C-alpha positions as CSV (number, residue, x, y, z in Angstrom):
1,X,-19.6,24.3,-3.3
2,X,-18.3,23.1,0.1
3,X,-15.5,20.8,-0.2
4,X,-14.6,17.8,1.5
5,X,-11.0,18.4,2.3
6,X,-8.0,21.1,2.1
7,X,-4.3,21.1,1.5
8,X,-3.6,24.4,3.3
9,X,-4.7,26.1,6.5
10,X,-4.6,29.9,5.6
11,X,-4.7,30.7,9.6
12,X,-1.2,28.9,9.5
13,X,1.2,31.0,7.9
14,X,4.3,31.4,9.5
15,X,7.4,30.0,8.1
16,X,8.3,26.2,9.2
17,X,11.6,26.7,7.4
18,X,15.1,27.4,9.2
19,X,18.7,26.0,8.9
20,X,17.7,22.7,7.7
21,X,15.0,24.3,4.9
22,X,11.8,23.2,4.8
23,X,12.5,19.9,6.8
24,X,13.7,22.1,9.9
25,X,10.8,21.3,11.9
26,X,11.1,17.4,11.5
27,X,14.9,17.7,12.2
28,X,14.1,19.5,15.4
29,X,11.8,17.0,16.4
30,X,14.2,14.3,16.1
31,X,17.1,16.4,17.7
32,X,14.5,16.8,20.7
33,X,14.1,12.9,20.8
34,X,17.9,12.5,20.6
35,X,18.7,14.9,23.8
36,X,15.6,13.5,25.9
37,X,17.0,9.9,25.2
38,X,20.7,11.3,26.2
39,X,19.0,13.1,29.3
40,X,17.3,9.7,30.5
41,X,20.5,7.6,30.3
42,X,22.7,10.3,31.8
43,X,20.0,10.8,34.7
44,X,20.3,6.8,35.5
45,X,24.3,6.3,35.0
46,X,25.5,9.7,36.3
47,X,23.5,10.4,39.5
48,X,26.2,12.4,40.9
49,X,26.5,14.9,37.9
50,X,22.6,15.8,37.4
51,X,23.9,19.0,35.6
52,X,24.8,17.2,32.5
53,X,21.4,15.4,32.0
54,X,19.6,18.7,32.9
55,X,21.5,20.4,30.0
56,X,20.4,17.4,27.7
57,X,16.6,18.2,28.8
58,X,17.0,21.9,28.4
59,X,18.2,21.1,24.7
60,X,15.4,18.9,24.2
61,X,13.0,21.7,25.4
62,X,14.7,23.7,22.9
63,X,14.5,21.9,20.0
64,X,10.9,20.3,20.9
65,X,9.5,23.8,22.1
66,X,10.6,26.1,19.4
67,X,8.0,25.8,16.4
68,X,5.4,24.6,19.2
69,X,6.1,28.0,20.9
70,X,6.3,29.8,17.7
71,X,2.7,28.4,16.6
72,X,1.3,29.1,20.2
73,X,2.5,32.7,20.2
74,X,1.0,32.9,16.4
75,X,-2.4,31.8,17.7
76,X,-2.3,33.9,21.1
77,X,-2.0,36.9,18.9
78,X,-5.6,36.2,17.0
79,X,-6.9,35.5,20.5
80,X,-7.0,31.7,20.1
81,X,-5.6,29.2,22.8
82,X,-5.2,25.5,21.3
83,X,-3.4,22.5,22.1
84,X,0.2,24.2,21.2
85,X,-0.4,26.7,24.1
86,X,-1.3,23.8,26.2
87,X,1.7,21.6,25.7
88,X,4.1,24.6,26.2
89,X,2.7,25.4,29.6
90,X,2.6,21.8,30.7
91,X,6.0,21.5,29.7
92,X,7.2,24.8,31.8
93,X,5.3,23.3,34.7
94,X,6.7,20.1,34.5
95,X,10.3,21.8,34.6
96,X,8.8,23.9,37.5
97,X,8.1,20.9,39.6
98,X,11.6,19.4,38.4
99,X,9.8,16.8,35.9
100,X,12.2,17.7,33.2
101,X,12.3,14.3,31.5
102,X,8.4,14.2,31.4
103,X,8.3,17.6,29.6
104,X,10.9,16.9,27.1
105,X,9.1,13.4,26.3
106,X,5.8,15.5,25.7
107,X,7.5,18.0,23.5
108,X,9.1,15.4,21.6
109,X,6.1,13.5,21.1
110,X,3.7,16.5,20.0
111,X,6.5,18.1,17.9
112,X,7.0,14.7,16.0
113,X,3.5,14.6,15.1
114,X,3.1,18.2,14.4
115,X,6.1,18.4,12.0
116,X,4.9,15.6,10.1
117,X,1.6,17.1,9.6
118,X,3.3,20.3,8.3
119,X,5.8,18.6,6.1
120,X,2.8,16.5,4.4
121,X,0.8,19.8,4.1
122,X,3.6,21.7,2.2
123,X,4.3,19.2,-0.2
124,X,0.6,19.9,-1.6
125,X,1.9,23.6,-2.6
126,X,4.0,21.9,-5.3
127,X,0.9,21.1,-7.2
128,X,0.4,24.7,-8.4
129,X,4.0,24.8,-9.7
130,X,3.8,21.6,-11.4
131,X,0.6,22.6,-13.3
132,X,1.9,25.9,-14.2
133,X,5.0,24.5,-16.0
134,X,2.8,22.3,-18.5
135,X,2.0,25.5,-20.2
136,X,4.4,26.9,-22.7
137,X,6.1,30.0,-21.8
138,X,6.5,31.5,-25.3
139,X,4.5,31.4,-28.5
140,X,5.4,31.9,-32.1
141,X,3.3,34.8,-33.3
142,X,2.5,35.4,-37.0
143,X,2.5,39.1,-38.1
144,X,1.7,39.1,-41.9
145,X,4.5,37.1,-43.4
146,X,7.0,37.5,-40.1
147,X,7.0,35.3,-37.4
148,X,8.1,36.5,-33.7
149,X,8.4,34.5,-30.6
150,X,6.8,36.1,-27.6
151,X,5.8,35.5,-24.1
152,X,2.3,33.7,-23.9
153,X,1.2,36.5,-21.6
154,X,1.4,39.1,-24.4
155,X,-0.9,37.1,-26.8
156,X,-4.3,38.7,-27.4
157,X,-7.6,37.4,-28.4
158,X,-7.6,36.9,-32.2
159,X,-3.7,36.6,-32.8
160,X,-2.6,34.2,-35.1
161,X,0.2,31.6,-33.7
162,X,2.1,28.8,-35.6
163,X,2.3,25.7,-34.1
164,X,5.4,23.3,-35.3
165,X,5.3,19.7,-35.3
166,X,5.6,17.8,-32.2
167,X,5.6,20.8,-30.1
168,X,3.2,22.2,-27.0
169,X,0.4,24.2,-28.1
170,X,0.6,27.8,-26.6
171,X,-3.0,29.0,-26.5
172,X,-6.6,27.8,-26.4
173,X,-8.0,28.5,-30.0
174,X,-9.3,27.2,-33.1
175,X,-7.2,25.8,-35.9
176,X,-7.3,28.2,-38.9
177,X,-5.0,26.4,-41.4
178,X,-3.5,22.8,-41.2
179,X,-4.5,19.5,-39.9
180,X,-2.9,17.4,-37.5
181,X,-3.4,14.7,-34.9
182,X,-3.2,16.1,-31.3
183,X,-2.4,14.4,-28.1
184,X,-4.6,15.8,-25.9
185,X,-4.1,13.4,-22.8
186,X,-2.5,16.0,-20.7
187,X,-5.9,17.7,-20.7
188,X,-8.9,15.4,-21.5
189,X,-6.8,12.2,-20.7
190,X,-8.0,10.7,-23.8
191,X,-5.6,7.6,-24.8
192,X,-5.8,8.0,-28.7
193,X,-4.7,11.1,-30.4
194,X,-7.6,13.2,-31.9
195,X,-7.4,14.3,-35.4
196,X,-8.2,17.9,-35.7
197,X,-8.8,20.3,-39.1
198,X,-9.1,23.9,-39.8
199,X,-12.3,25.4,-39.6
200,X,-13.7,26.8,-42.7
201,X,-16.0,29.5,-41.6
202,X,-13.9,32.4,-39.8
203,X,-16.7,34.8,-39.5
204,X,-19.3,35.0,-36.6
205,X,-17.3,32.5,-34.7
206,X,-19.4,30.9,-31.7
207,X,-18.0,30.7,-28.1
208,X,-15.1,28.8,-27.5
209,X,-17.3,26.1,-25.7
210,X,-19.6,25.8,-28.6
211,X,-17.0,25.4,-31.5
212,X,-16.7,21.9,-33.2
213,X,-14.3,20.0,-30.9
214,X,-12.4,18.8,-34.4
215,X,-11.3,22.3,-34.7
216,X,-10.2,23.1,-31.2
217,X,-7.1,23.2,-29.5
218,X,-5.9,23.5,-25.8
219,X,-2.9,25.0,-24.1
220,X,-0.4,22.5,-23.1
221,X,-1.6,19.7,-25.6
222,X,1.0,18.4,-28.0
223,X,0.8,18.8,-31.6
224,X,1.5,15.9,-34.2
225,X,3.6,15.9,-37.4
226,X,1.9,18.9,-39.3
227,X,2.6,22.5,-39.2
228,X,-0.7,24.5,-37.6
229,X,-1.8,28.0,-37.5
230,X,-4.3,28.7,-34.7
231,X,-6.4,31.8,-34.0
232,X,-6.1,32.6,-30.1
233,X,-9.6,32.5,-28.5
234,X,-8.6,32.8,-25.0
235,X,-5.8,34.8,-23.1
236,X,-3.4,33.2,-21.0
237,X,-5.0,33.8,-17.7
238,X,-8.3,32.1,-19.1
239,X,-6.8,29.0,-20.6
240,X,-7.5,25.7,-19.6
241,X,-4.4,25.1,-17.8
242,X,-5.0,28.2,-15.8
243,X,-8.2,27.1,-14.7
244,X,-7.0,24.0,-13.3
245,X,-4.5,26.1,-11.2
246,X,-7.4,28.2,-9.9
247,X,-9.6,25.2,-9.2
248,X,-6.9,23.7,-7.1
249,X,-6.4,27.1,-5.5
250,X,-9.9,27.3,-4.5
251,X,-10.2,24.1,-3.0
252,X,-6.8,24.3,-1.0
253,X,-8.1,27.3,0.8
254,X,-11.3,25.5,2.7
255,X,-10.8,23.4,5.7
256,X,-12.1,20.3,6.1
257,X,-15.1,19.5,8.6
258,X,-12.7,17.0,10.7
259,X,-10.5,20.0,11.0
260,X,-13.0,22.4,11.6
261,X,-14.4,19.8,14.4
262,X,-11.2,19.7,16.1
263,X,-10.8,23.2,16.3
264,X,-14.0,23.7,18.1
265,X,-13.1,21.1,20.6
266,X,-9.6,22.8,21.0
267,X,-11.3,26.4,21.6
268,X,-13.2,25.2,24.6
269,X,-10.9,22.8,26.0
270,X,-7.9,24.6,26.2
271,X,-9.2,27.8,27.6
272,X,-11.1,25.8,30.5
273,X,-8.0,24.1,31.5
274,X,-6.1,27.3,31.7
275,X,-8.9,28.8,33.7
276,X,-8.9,26.0,36.1
277,X,-5.0,25.8,36.6
278,X,-5.0,29.6,37.2
279,X,-7.6,29.4,39.7
280,X,-6.1,26.4,41.5
281,X,-3.0,28.9,42.0
282,X,-5.0,30.9,44.2
283,X,-6.8,28.2,46.2
284,X,-4.8,28.9,49.0
285,X,-6.7,32.1,49.5
286,X,-10.0,29.9,50.1
287,X,-9.0,26.8,51.8
288,X,-6.1,26.3,54.5
289,X,-3.1,25.2,52.5
290,X,0.2,27.2,51.7
291,X,1.1,28.7,48.7
292,X,3.1,26.0,47.4
293,X,0.6,23.3,48.0
294,X,-1.8,25.5,45.8
295,X,0.9,25.8,42.9
296,X,1.3,22.2,43.6
297,X,-2.0,21.0,43.0
298,X,-2.7,23.3,39.9
299,X,0.8,21.9,38.2
300,X,-0.8,18.4,39.0
301,X,-4.0,19.1,37.3
302,X,-2.0,20.7,34.4
303,X,0.1,17.7,33.9
304,X,-3.1,15.5,34.4
305,X,-4.8,17.6,31.6
306,X,-1.9,17.1,29.2
307,X,-1.2,13.4,28.9
308,X,1.4,12.0,26.6
309,X,-1.0,9.3,25.7
310,X,-3.2,11.9,24.4
311,X,-0.5,13.8,22.3
312,X,0.3,10.5,20.7
313,X,-2.9,8.6,20.5
314,X,-3.5,9.8,16.9
315,X,0.0,10.2,15.5
316,X,1.2,6.8,16.7
317,X,-1.8,5.1,14.8
318,X,-1.1,7.5,11.9
319,X,2.5,6.9,11.5
320,X,2.3,3.0,12.0
321,X,-0.8,3.0,9.2
322,X,1.6,5.1,6.8
323,X,4.6,2.5,7.3
324,X,2.5,-0.1,6.8
325,X,1.0,1.2,3.6
326,X,4.4,2.3,2.4
327,X,5.7,-1.5,2.6
328,X,2.8,-2.1,0.1
329,X,3.8,0.7,-2.1
330,X,1.3,3.1,-1.2
331,X,2.0,6.9,0.1
332,X,-0.6,8.1,2.4
333,X,-0.2,12.0,2.8
334,X,-1.2,12.4,6.6
335,X,-4.1,11.8,8.9
336,X,-6.5,13.1,7.3
337,X,-6.2,11.4,4.1
338,X,-5.9,8.2,6.1
339,X,-9.3,9.1,8.3
340,X,-11.2,10.1,5.0
341,X,-10.3,6.7,3.0
342,X,-12.3,4.4,5.9
343,X,-15.6,6.6,5.3
344,X,-15.6,6.1,1.5
345,X,-19.0,5.0,-0.1
346,X,-18.1,5.8,-3.7
347,X,-15.2,6.0,-5.8
348,X,-14.6,7.9,-9.2
349,X,-12.2,6.6,-11.6
350,X,-10.3,8.2,-14.5
351,X,-10.3,5.7,-17.6
352,X,-7.0,6.1,-19.2
353,X,-4.1,4.8,-17.3
354,X,-6.1,3.9,-14.4
355,X,-8.7,1.4,-15.3
356,X,-7.1,0.6,-18.8
357,X,-3.7,0.2,-19.9
358,X,-3.3,3.6,-21.3
359,X,-2.2,2.7,-24.9
360,X,-4.4,1.5,-27.8
361,X,-4.2,-2.1,-28.7
362,X,-5.4,-4.0,-31.7
363,X,-8.4,-5.7,-30.7
364,X,-9.9,-6.9,-34.0
365,X,-8.5,-8.0,-37.3
366,X,-11.6,-8.9,-39.7
367,X,-10.8,-9.8,-43.3
368,X,-13.9,-9.5,-45.8
369,X,-15.1,-10.7,-49.0
370,X,-13.0,-13.7,-48.9
371,X,-9.7,-12.2,-48.6
372,X,-7.1,-14.4,-46.5
373,X,-6.6,-13.6,-43.1
374,X,-2.7,-13.7,-43.3
375,X,-2.5,-11.9,-46.6
376,X,-4.8,-9.1,-45.3
377,X,-2.3,-8.6,-42.0
378,X,0.8,-8.5,-44.1
379,X,-1.0,-5.7,-46.5
380,X,-1.9,-3.8,-43.3
381,X,1.5,-4.3,-41.8
382,X,3.2,-3.1,-45.1
383,X,1.2,-0.1,-45.3
384,X,1.0,0.9,-41.7
385,X,4.7,0.4,-40.8
386,X,5.4,3.4,-43.1
387,X,3.5,5.8,-41.2
388,X,4.3,7.6,-37.9
389,X,0.7,8.0,-36.8
390,X,0.4,6.7,-33.0
391,X,-2.6,4.3,-34.1
392,X,-0.3,3.1,-37.0
393,X,2.6,2.1,-34.7
394,X,0.3,0.3,-32.1
395,X,-1.3,-1.7,-35.0
396,X,2.2,-2.7,-36.3
397,X,3.6,-3.5,-33.2
398,X,0.8,-5.7,-32.2
399,X,0.7,-7.3,-36.0
400,X,4.3,-8.1,-35.3
401,X,4.3,-9.2,-31.6
402,X,0.9,-10.8,-31.3
403,X,0.3,-12.1,-34.6
404,X,3.8,-12.8,-35.7
405,X,3.5,-11.1,-39.1
406,X,6.6,-10.3,-40.9
407,X,6.9,-7.1,-43.1
408,X,7.3,-7.8,-46.9
409,X,7.8,-4.3,-47.9
410,X,5.5,-4.5,-50.9
411,X,4.3,-1.1,-50.4
412,X,5.3,2.1,-51.4
413,X,4.5,6.0,-51.9
414,X,2.6,6.2,-48.6
415,X,0.8,9.5,-48.0
416,X,-0.8,10.6,-45.0
417,X,-4.5,12.4,-45.3
418,X,-4.9,14.4,-42.2
419,X,-8.4,13.6,-40.3
420,X,-9.0,10.6,-42.9
421,X,-6.3,7.9,-42.8
422,X,-3.2,6.9,-45.1
423,X,-3.3,5.8,-48.9
424,X,-0.4,4.0,-50.6
425,X,0.5,1.7,-53.6
426,X,0.6,-2.3,-52.8
427,X,1.1,-5.1,-55.3
428,X,0.0,-2.9,-58.3
429,X,-3.1,-1.4,-56.6
430,X,-4.0,1.6,-54.4
431,X,-4.8,0.9,-50.7
432,X,-6.6,3.0,-48.5
433,X,-6.8,2.7,-44.6
434,X,-8.7,5.2,-42.6
435,X,-12.1,6.0,-41.7
436,X,-15.5,6.2,-43.6
437,X,-14.8,9.5,-45.2
438,X,-11.4,8.5,-46.9
439,X,-13.3,5.5,-48.4
440,X,-16.5,7.8,-49.7
441,X,-14.0,10.3,-51.1
442,X,-11.9,7.4,-52.9
443,X,-14.7,5.4,-54.2
444,X,-14.5,2.6,-52.0
445,X,-17.9,1.0,-51.5
446,X,-18.9,0.0,-48.0
447,X,-21.6,-2.5,-48.0
448,X,-24.5,-2.6,-45.7
449,X,-23.2,-5.7,-44.1
450,X,-20.0,-4.0,-43.6
451,X,-21.6,-0.7,-42.1
452,X,-23.5,-3.0,-39.8
453,X,-20.2,-4.4,-38.4
454,X,-18.6,-1.0,-38.1
455,X,-21.6,0.3,-35.9
456,X,-21.5,-2.6,-33.8
457,X,-17.7,-2.2,-33.0
458,X,-18.0,1.7,-32.4
459,X,-21.0,0.7,-30.0
460,X,-18.6,-1.5,-28.1
461,X,-16.3,1.6,-27.8
462,X,-13.9,0.6,-30.5
463,X,-11.8,2.9,-33.0
464,X,-12.5,1.6,-36.5
465,X,-10.4,1.6,-39.8
466,X,-11.6,0.2,-42.9
467,X,-9.3,-1.0,-45.4
468,X,-10.0,-0.4,-48.8
469,X,-8.0,-2.2,-52.0
470,X,-8.7,-1.9,-55.8
471,X,-12.1,0.0,-54.6
472,X,-13.3,-2.9,-52.6
473,X,-13.7,-3.2,-48.9
474,X,-11.4,-6.0,-48.2
475,X,-11.4,-5.7,-44.2
476,X,-11.8,-3.9,-41.0
477,X,-9.4,-3.1,-38.1
478,X,-10.3,-1.9,-34.5
479,X,-8.3,-0.6,-31.8
480,X,-9.2,0.2,-28.0
481,X,-7.4,1.0,-24.8
482,X,-7.9,-2.2,-22.7
483,X,-8.8,-2.6,-19.3
484,X,-6.0,-3.5,-16.8
485,X,-6.0,-7.2,-16.2
486,X,-6.5,-6.8,-12.5
487,X,-9.3,-4.2,-13.1
488,X,-12.4,-6.5,-12.6
489,X,-11.3,-8.4,-9.6
490,X,-10.1,-5.1,-7.8
491,X,-13.5,-3.5,-8.3
492,X,-15.3,-6.6,-7.0
493,X,-13.0,-6.7,-3.9
494,X,-14.1,-2.9,-3.4
495,X,-17.7,-4.1,-3.4
496,X,-17.1,-6.7,-1.0
497,X,-15.6,-4.4,1.6
498,X,-18.5,-2.0,1.1
499,X,-18.0,0.2,-1.7
500,X,-21.5,0.8,-2.9
501,X,-21.2,3.0,-6.2
502,X,-18.2,3.1,-8.7
503,X,-18.4,5.5,-11.6
504,X,-15.9,6.3,-14.4
505,X,-15.3,9.9,-15.4
506,X,-13.3,10.3,-18.7
507,X,-12.6,12.4,-21.6
508,X,-13.2,9.7,-23.8
509,X,-16.7,8.9,-25.9
510,X,-19.6,7.8,-23.8
511,X,-19.7,4.5,-25.8
512,X,-16.0,3.9,-25.0
513,X,-16.9,4.4,-21.2
514,X,-19.8,2.4,-21.2
515,X,-17.8,-0.6,-23.2
516,X,-15.0,-0.5,-20.2
517,X,-17.5,-0.3,-17.7
518,X,-19.6,-3.2,-18.9
519,X,-16.5,-5.4,-18.9
520,X,-14.9,-4.7,-15.5
521,X,-18.2,-4.1,-13.3
522,X,-18.4,-0.8,-13.0
523,X,-21.9,1.1,-11.4
524,X,-21.8,3.9,-14.1
525,X,-19.7,5.6,-16.6
526,X,-19.7,9.4,-17.7
527,X,-17.9,10.2,-21.1
528,X,-17.1,13.3,-23.0
529,X,-15.8,15.2,-19.8
530,X,-13.2,18.0,-19.7
531,X,-11.5,18.6,-16.4
532,X,-14.3,21.2,-15.3
533,X,-16.9,18.4,-15.8
534,X,-15.2,16.0,-13.8
535,X,-15.2,18.8,-10.7
536,X,-18.9,19.4,-11.4
537,X,-19.6,15.7,-11.3
538,X,-17.6,15.3,-8.2
539,X,-19.3,18.3,-6.9
540,X,-22.7,16.7,-7.2
541,X,-21.9,13.9,-5.0
542,X,-20.1,16.2,-2.3
543,X,-23.4,18.4,-2.4
544,X,-25.3,15.4,-1.4
545,X,-22.9,14.6,1.7
546,X,-21.3,11.5,0.0
547,X,-17.8,10.8,0.8
548,X,-16.1,10.0,-2.5
549,X,-12.8,9.5,-3.8
550,X,-11.3,10.4,-7.5
551,X,-8.7,8.0,-8.7
552,X,-6.6,9.1,-11.5
553,X,-3.1,9.7,-13.1
554,X,-3.3,12.7,-15.3
555,X,-3.2,16.5,-15.2
556,X,-7.1,16.8,-16.1
557,X,-7.8,14.6,-13.1
558,X,-5.8,16.9,-10.5
559,X,-8.8,19.6,-10.1
560,X,-11.0,16.5,-9.5
561,X,-9.1,14.7,-7.0
562,X,-8.5,18.2,-5.1
563,X,-12.2,18.7,-5.0
564,X,-13.2,15.0,-3.7
565,X,-13.0,13.9,-0.2
566,X,-9.7,11.8,-0.9
567,X,-7.6,12.2,-4.2
568,X,-5.8,9.1,-5.2
569,X,-3.0,9.0,-7.8
570,X,-1.8,6.3,-9.9
571,X,2.2,6.6,-9.1
572,X,4.4,5.2,-11.8
573,X,2.4,6.3,-14.8
574,X,0.8,9.5,-13.1
575,X,1.7,13.2,-13.6
576,X,3.6,15.2,-11.4
577,X,0.6,17.4,-10.7
578,X,-1.7,14.5,-9.9
579,X,0.6,13.0,-7.5
580,X,1.2,16.4,-5.6
581,X,-2.5,17.1,-5.4
582,X,-3.5,13.6,-4.3
583,X,-3.8,12.6,-0.7
584,X,-2.7,9.2,-1.6
585,X,-0.6,7.7,-4.5
586,X,-0.3,4.0,-5.5
587,X,3.5,4.3,-6.1
588,X,3.7,0.8,-7.6
589,X,1.0,1.9,-10.2
590,X,-1.1,-1.4,-9.0
591,X,-5.0,-0.4,-8.8
592,X,-5.4,-3.7,-6.9
593,X,-3.8,-2.0,-3.7
594,X,-6.9,0.1,-3.3
595,X,-9.1,-2.7,-1.3
596,X,-6.0,-3.2,1.1
597,X,-5.5,0.8,1.8
598,X,-9.1,1.3,2.2
599,X,-9.1,-1.8,4.8
600,X,-6.2,-0.1,6.4
601,X,-7.5,3.2,6.9
602,X,-10.8,1.7,8.5
603,X,-8.5,-0.3,10.6
604,X,-6.9,3.0,11.7
605,X,-10.2,4.7,12.3
606,X,-10.9,2.3,14.7
607,X,-7.7,2.2,16.6
608,X,-7.6,6.0,16.6
609,X,-11.0,6.1,18.3
610,X,-10.0,3.4,20.6
611,X,-6.7,5.3,21.5
612,X,-8.7,8.9,22.1
613,X,-11.2,7.0,24.4
614,X,-8.1,5.5,26.6
615,X,-6.5,8.8,26.6
616,X,-9.5,11.0,27.3
617,X,-10.6,8.7,29.8
618,X,-7.4,8.8,31.6
619,X,-7.7,12.6,31.5
620,X,-11.2,12.4,32.6
621,X,-10.1,10.4,35.8
622,X,-7.1,12.2,36.5
623,X,-8.2,15.8,36.6
624,X,-10.8,14.9,39.4
625,X,-8.2,12.7,41.0
626,X,-5.4,15.3,41.3
627,X,-7.8,18.1,42.0
628,X,-9.2,16.5,44.9
629,X,-5.7,15.1,46.1
630,X,-6.4,11.4,45.4
631,X,-3.3,11.5,43.4
632,X,-0.4,13.2,43.2
633,X,2.2,14.2,40.3
634,X,4.0,10.9,40.7
635,X,0.6,8.7,40.4
636,X,-0.4,11.1,37.6
637,X,2.9,10.6,35.8
638,X,3.0,6.8,36.3
639,X,-0.8,6.3,34.9
640,X,0.2,8.6,31.7
641,X,3.4,6.3,31.2
642,X,1.1,3.3,31.1
643,X,-1.6,4.8,29.2
644,X,1.1,5.9,26.7
645,X,2.5,2.5,26.5
646,X,-0.9,1.1,25.8
647,X,-2.0,3.4,22.9
648,X,1.4,2.9,21.5
649,X,1.0,-0.7,21.4
650,X,-2.5,-0.8,20.2
651,X,-1.3,1.4,17.2
652,X,1.7,-0.6,16.7
653,X,-0.7,-3.4,15.4
654,X,-1.2,-1.7,12.2
655,X,2.1,-2.5,11.2
656,X,0.8,-6.4,11.0
657,X,-2.3,-5.4,9.3
658,X,-3.6,-7.8,6.5
659,X,-6.8,-7.5,4.3
660,X,-9.0,-10.5,5.3
C-alpha cells in the first residue's frame, strides 16, 4: 500500500548529533547567524581592520557549512549531487571572489531551514519507544500451584498467566478463570470499560480473531477489580502492541510523493548547474578572454544559480506559518505536514476524546410503573455509591452534580455480579441494577413496553442499565459518551471551507458511532474497529488517491495517523504515542482549531508557490544575464538581496493570518 507520507528518510542516515546532542545542528545554524551578523557589523565599523570581520565570516562558514558539507559528502558517495553540494560550492565561490558575507548569509539561511527539518523528523522516532513502553515488561506465570514473575518475551503460547486487579495485561489471550471490567481504551479507544468473562469451552479453541470478544484480552489493556487467569494465545512479538509498532515502522520507511518530486528536480538541476559552471571555467580556450575572466564568469553564474531567495523561499513561509499556528495552540511538525494539510478533502476522526468528551455521562433517568422520580434517583444513588465500577462512579457523580440528589445511605450489602451488574438491600427489599441477563436471572419482569424503550435507547448508541426492585422493573438508566459542545459547529466550518467527506473510525459499537455521527453532522461512521481495521479504512482512501487526515488522541489511533496523509493528534488528552506519531498536534485540545490550521495551510501553500515562482524566476533571469555578461556579480548579488527581502516579506504575511 502506497503511503502519503513518511517520518524518516533511510537514505539520510548520518548522525546530526554533536556537542549539543540532538539539537547540535540547530545550534550550529544559530551560531552561523550570530557570526555573520558580527562580521557584517565589524566590516562596516572597522574598515581599517578587515581581518577581524573575516575571522567572523570564516567562523560563520564553519558553523553553517559543517552539517551541510557532511550531507553533501554523504550524497556524493552514493553518486548523488543535490542542493547541499550546490550550496557548499556557491559559498566557496563567494569566498573566492571575496564575497564572504554573501556566502555566510547563504549558509546561514540554508543550514537553519535544514536543521529545523531534521529536528522535526528526529522527533518522530520517539513514537516507537513510547509505543513499546505501553506493554508490561513482566508477567505472572502460573505453573501448577506456583507463581513466577517472568519477562514477557519468555511467555509461550498456551501458558497461563495471572492478572492482578488494576494492573496491565501482559499478553493477548483468552480469560479461562474470573471475570472483570477491562479498560480497553489504550487499544480500541472505547470510552467505557468492557465486561469480560471466562470462556467455558477450552478445547478446540478457534483462532484468536474469531473468539467471542467478551472472552478476549489484549496486551497493555488494564484489568478491573478482579483477579483473572489468562491463557496466552499470541507471543509477545505478535501481540497487538507489537503490531502497532510494526505498522508505524513500515509507514515511516516510505517517502512522500512531494519528497520524491523534489529529489527528481534536484537530480537534474544540480548536476546541470555544476556541468555549466565547470564548462565556463574553460571558456577562455574558445573565446578571447583571460583565465581570470572565465573564472569570474563561472562564479557569477554559480552565484546566480544559488540565490538566497531560493534557499529561504519555502523555509521562511513554513517558519512563519508554524509560528502563527503555535500562537493558536497548534504544533505543526515541518513543511511537509503544513503543505499536506492544505490539500485535504477528507478527514477521519476517532470518536472517544476527539469528537466526544471521552467519559460516560448520565443521559436518561426514566422511572417506571409510577415510581416517584426523586425517590428513584435517591435509590439509584444509594446503591451505585457503594460500587467502584467506572459506570457507577459516573452515575453517582452526575446524580449529585446535575440532579442535586443527596445520598441517604439506606442501602447495604452491595454485591457486584461481574458482567451483569450489582445487587443490594434497600429499605427492606432487594434491588438490582444491571443488564437484561441479571434481571432474567433474578426473576425481574421486563414488559414488552419497557423492552421497546431499551431497544430504542440502545439504537441511539446508549448503554442501558435496568433497575429492578422487589421483582419489578422500576426504571431505566442510560449513559453515553457525549459529543463535544464544539464538535457540530467545527464540522460545519470544515464543510464550509471545502472538506467534502468526514468519517468516524471507532472501536465502539456501530450504533454508538451512528448516533454520534447523526448528532454532529458527520458524513459516515464506521464502528467495531481495531487499530488494524482503522489502518485498512485509511488505506482504502489512500489507494483511491484521496488526501485524508486522521484525527485522534489514543494509542490505537497512532498507526492510522501514520498511514494517513496527515496525522492530527488531540494534545492535552492525547497519548504520547499519538502525539509523537502525528504530524500536527492540537496542543490546547480544541478540535475547533482544525478549520483555522487547514486554512493557514492553504494560505501557506499559496505563498510558498508565489515565493518559488519569484526565486526561480530570478534564477531564470540571472543565469543568462551573467552568462552573457549583462550582469556582473554585484548586480547579481543586489538582485538576489532584493528577491530575498521580497520573499521574506511575503512569507511574514502568514504571521497575521486569520480565517475568514
